matplotlib code that plots the C-alpha trace (Angstrom):
import matplotlib.pyplot as plt

x = [-43.8, -46.3, -48.5, -51.2, -52.0, -55.4, -56.6, -60.4, -62.6, -65.8, -64.3, -60.7, -59.4, -55.6, -53.6, -50.0, -48.4, -45.0, -42.7, -41.5, -38.0, -36.6, -33.6, -35.0, -38.8, -39.6, -42.4, -44.5, -47.5, -49.4, -52.3, -55.9, -59.3, -61.5, -65.1, -67.9, -69.0, -72.3, -73.3, -75.2, -73.2, -74.5, -73.4, -70.0, -69.5, -70.3, -67.8, -65.2, -65.7, -65.2, -62.0, -60.6, -61.3, -59.3, -56.5, -56.2, -56.4, -53.5, -51.1, -52.1, -51.1, -50.4, -51.5, -54.0, -53.1, -55.6, -55.9, -58.2, -61.4, -61.2, -64.2, -63.6, -66.4, -66.5, -66.8, -68.9, -70.4, -67.0, -66.3, -69.6, -68.9, -65.3, -66.8, -68.8, -65.6, -63.7, -66.3, -66.0, -62.2, -62.3, -64.9, -62.8, -59.7, -61.2, -63.2, -59.8, -58.5, -56.0, -54.7, -55.9, -53.8, -55.2, -53.1, -53.9, -53.3, -50.7, -48.8, -48.6, -47.3, -44.8, -43.4, -42.8, -41.8, -41.0, -43.9, -47.4, -49.2, -47.4, -49.4, -50.3, -47.5, -44.9, -46.2, -46.0, -42.4, -41.4, -42.8, -41.0, -37.7, -38.2, -38.3, -36.5, -39.5, -39.1, -42.0, -44.3, -47.1, -50.2, -53.0, -52.0, -54.3, -51.5, -48.9, -51.3, -51.8, -48.1, -47.5, -49.8, -48.2, -44.8, -46.0, -47.5, -44.2, -42.2, -44.6, -44.5, -40.7, -40.2, -42.4, -40.5, -37.1, -38.2, -36.6, -39.1, -38.9, -39.0, -39.7, -38.7, -41.5, -40.8, -40.4, -42.8, -40.7, -37.8, -35.8, -34.4, -37.0, -37.6, -37.5, -40.4, -39.6, -41.4, -41.8, -43.1, -43.4, -43.3, -45.8, -45.0, -44.4, -46.1, -43.7, -46.1, -47.0, -47.6, -50.7, -53.5, -57.0, -60.1, -61.2, -60.0, -60.4, -57.5, -54.4, -51.1, -47.7, -46.0, -47.9, -47.5]
y = [121.3, 118.6, 119.7, 117.9, 119.2, 118.2, 118.4, 118.2, 116.2, 114.2, 111.2, 111.4, 113.5, 113.7, 114.1, 114.6, 114.7, 116.2, 117.1, 120.5, 121.5, 124.3, 122.3, 118.8, 118.5, 114.9, 112.9, 111.1, 109.9, 110.6, 109.0, 109.4, 108.8, 107.1, 108.0, 105.8, 107.6, 105.7, 107.3, 110.6, 113.7, 113.9, 110.3, 111.0, 113.9, 111.7, 109.2, 111.9, 113.2, 109.8, 109.1, 112.5, 112.0, 108.8, 110.4, 113.4, 111.0, 108.9, 111.8, 114.6, 117.4, 120.9, 122.6, 121.8, 123.4, 123.7, 125.5, 128.5, 128.1, 129.5, 129.6, 129.8, 131.4, 128.3, 125.8, 127.2, 123.9, 122.4, 125.2, 124.5, 120.8, 121.5, 123.9, 121.0, 118.9, 121.9, 122.6, 119.1, 119.5, 122.8, 121.4, 118.4, 120.5, 123.2, 120.8, 119.4, 123.0, 122.5, 125.7, 126.1, 127.8, 128.5, 129.4, 130.5, 127.8, 129.9, 130.6, 126.9, 126.1, 129.0, 127.9, 124.4, 124.8, 128.5, 128.8, 129.9, 128.1, 124.8, 121.7, 118.7, 116.6, 119.3, 119.2, 115.4, 115.5, 118.2, 116.2, 113.1, 115.0, 116.5, 113.2, 111.1, 108.9, 106.0, 107.4, 110.5, 110.3, 108.9, 110.0, 113.6, 114.5, 113.2, 115.5, 118.4, 117.8, 117.5, 120.7, 122.7, 121.2, 122.3, 125.7, 126.1, 125.1, 127.5, 130.3, 129.9, 129.4, 132.6, 134.6, 133.3, 134.4, 138.0, 140.3, 141.5, 144.9, 144.5, 147.7, 148.5, 149.1, 151.7, 150.2, 152.0, 151.0, 153.1, 150.5, 151.0, 148.8, 145.1, 143.3, 140.9, 137.3, 135.0, 131.3, 128.6, 124.8, 122.2, 119.5, 115.8, 113.8, 110.4, 107.5, 104.9, 105.8, 102.4, 101.4, 100.1, 101.7, 99.6, 101.6, 99.6, 102.6, 104.4, 104.3, 105.6, 106.4, 105.0, 101.8, 98.7]
z = [-54.3, -55.3, -58.3, -60.1, -63.6, -65.0, -68.6, -68.4, -70.7, -70.7, -72.5, -71.3, -68.5, -68.4, -65.2, -64.4, -60.9, -60.5, -57.6, -58.9, -58.2, -60.4, -61.8, -61.8, -61.7, -60.9, -62.6, -60.0, -62.1, -65.3, -67.1, -68.1, -66.5, -69.2, -68.7, -70.1, -73.3, -73.3, -70.0, -69.8, -69.0, -65.4, -64.8, -66.4, -64.0, -61.0, -62.3, -62.8, -59.3, -57.8, -59.8, -58.9, -55.2, -55.4, -57.3, -54.9, -51.9, -53.4, -54.1, -51.7, -54.0, -52.7, -55.9, -58.7, -62.0, -64.8, -68.1, -68.2, -70.1, -73.6, -76.0, -79.7, -81.6, -83.9, -81.1, -78.3, -77.3, -76.6, -74.1, -72.4, -72.1, -70.8, -68.3, -66.8, -66.2, -65.0, -62.4, -61.0, -60.9, -59.1, -56.7, -55.7, -55.3, -53.2, -51.1, -50.0, -49.5, -52.3, -54.0, -57.6, -60.3, -63.8, -66.9, -70.4, -73.1, -75.0, -71.8, -71.1, -74.6, -74.5, -71.2, -72.4, -76.1, -76.5, -78.9, -77.7, -80.6, -80.4, -81.6, -79.5, -81.1, -80.1, -76.5, -76.4, -77.7, -75.2, -72.3, -73.7, -73.8, -70.3, -68.6, -71.3, -71.8, -74.3, -76.3, -76.3, -73.8, -75.5, -75.5, -75.7, -72.8, -70.5, -72.0, -71.8, -68.1, -67.4, -69.4, -67.2, -64.1, -65.3, -66.2, -62.8, -61.1, -63.2, -62.5, -58.8, -58.8, -60.8, -58.4, -55.4, -56.9, -57.5, -54.8, -52.2, -50.6, -46.8, -44.9, -41.3, -38.9, -36.2, -32.7, -30.4, -27.4, -28.7, -30.7, -34.2, -35.7, -36.6, -39.9, -40.4, -41.1, -43.5, -42.7, -44.9, -45.0, -47.7, -48.4, -48.2, -51.3, -51.3, -51.7, -52.9, -56.5, -58.0, -56.2, -58.4, -58.2, -58.9, -61.9, -64.9, -67.2, -65.6, -67.7, -66.2, -67.5, -64.4, -64.1, -66.2]

ax = plt.figure().add_subplot(projection="3d")
ax.plot(x, y, z, "-o")
ax.set_aspect("equal")
plt.show()
């Protein structure tokens, strides 16, 4: 299950791509999209959309995971600005018919660290430990994106493990009944993860 987690921002947008398997989730890519802070917000949104299109085309994720929008009474403007970036992310994902999953911030932190109010440094260290990275991901936007991707994978995995009640449907032809079957496929995982993209502002965990 190929998942891209995205941490929206109008200066730095973090992203993390993982191949989620319950016992051994695999890190595919992670980094940040650095937007030109001297540009207007509309221009930054155009730049973000272009970079996301490139990122989605490169990795072909099955699911896009993103944190739910939360507005603190003391910082309403921050929520509004993040809403702009989130809108672009949701647009790019759904235009490609990619499933979108959203999670509350405390749920993401709880799933990764066991504490729903963990700080950024705790998230960074948890991501470092998860994949035995030589150092914590920096900037923290990368760790936040990978955290939401992991939370998404765990959530979907837990749902799939829950027992399902399967009823028998009467056979109108006189038989004893039939049990419906469920089929499903799996997405392909891209093998080329080290290709360079033209935007020099893109910084990645898995690229030199």
